[in-house]
N, C-alpha and C positions, 0 to 999 in steps of 0.2 A: 372727539369732538362728537358728542350725542345731536342725534340730525333735527333741527326745532321744522317739527310741521305744523300750521297753523290752524285754531279747533274747528270742525264742521257744523258747517252755519246745519239748525236745524231740520232745516228737506234735507240735510246729507246725516244727517245720524237716523232719522227715522230709514230716509231709502241699505243704510247699512244697517242697521235695529233687520228693520224689515227682513233683508235673507238668513240671517241665519235663523239657527237650530238650537235656540241654547240645551235641548236634552241631549239631545250630539256629542256639540261638542263637552259636553262637563262626564256623560261614559268617555269619549275619547280618553280627555283625560284623565278617567279615573283607572282606562286600561292603561294608558302609557304609565301610570306609577305602578302600578304592577309591578308589568314588566318588570321596571328599575326597579323596585324590592327585589323580585324576582333574581336578580341579574346581582346581583346582590353591587349596589351600581347605587342605594340607597345605604343612608345612614341615619337613624334615630335619634335626633340627637331630643337631652330630656335638661332640663335648667337645671346646678345644680346641689337643689335645695330636696328634689326629690332623690336626687342621689344618696341621699345626708340623708334626710329621713327615714329613707329603705334599708340608708348599711346599719342606725342601730336600732330598727327590730318594733318599731317602737308605732303604735295612731296617730293620723297626724292632732285630732286633739293632743294624744302625751307627748309629740312633737311639738305643737304649738305651745306649751300651761311650759316645757324646758326651756323657750326662745321666748318667754314672755310673752306673746299677741295672739290675740287674734287664732279661729279655727280658717277665721275668713282671709287673713291676711293672708295664714300660711297657702291658703288655699288661689287666692290671687297669685303669689309667686310660683306656683308648684303651674296653676297653667297661663303662665307668663306676661297675665295683667300687668304685675309689678311685677317693683323690681321692690328688695331689700336696702336699707340704705341707713347711715349710723352702724351701730358693733355689730349688727344684721349683717351688712354688705359685706363686712372685711371676716 
């Protein structure tokens, strides 16, 4: 069971934020991700719709037309912002 913590007060949050160096934190996170990728510890997972479209060799507009959806909807699926539903999701 996760440990529940009391939310920080505004003063505590301000003191915490004042000590942080976001640029350093982002850089450290990026470097850690690069190390993990080089070590083969990270696997890029793409939405199935990307693989399906690539396997057909069709452009986004061609694939969207084939599915009967707009290019914008297809892009949303590919970017993980939307999920196919109904017949398209099966």
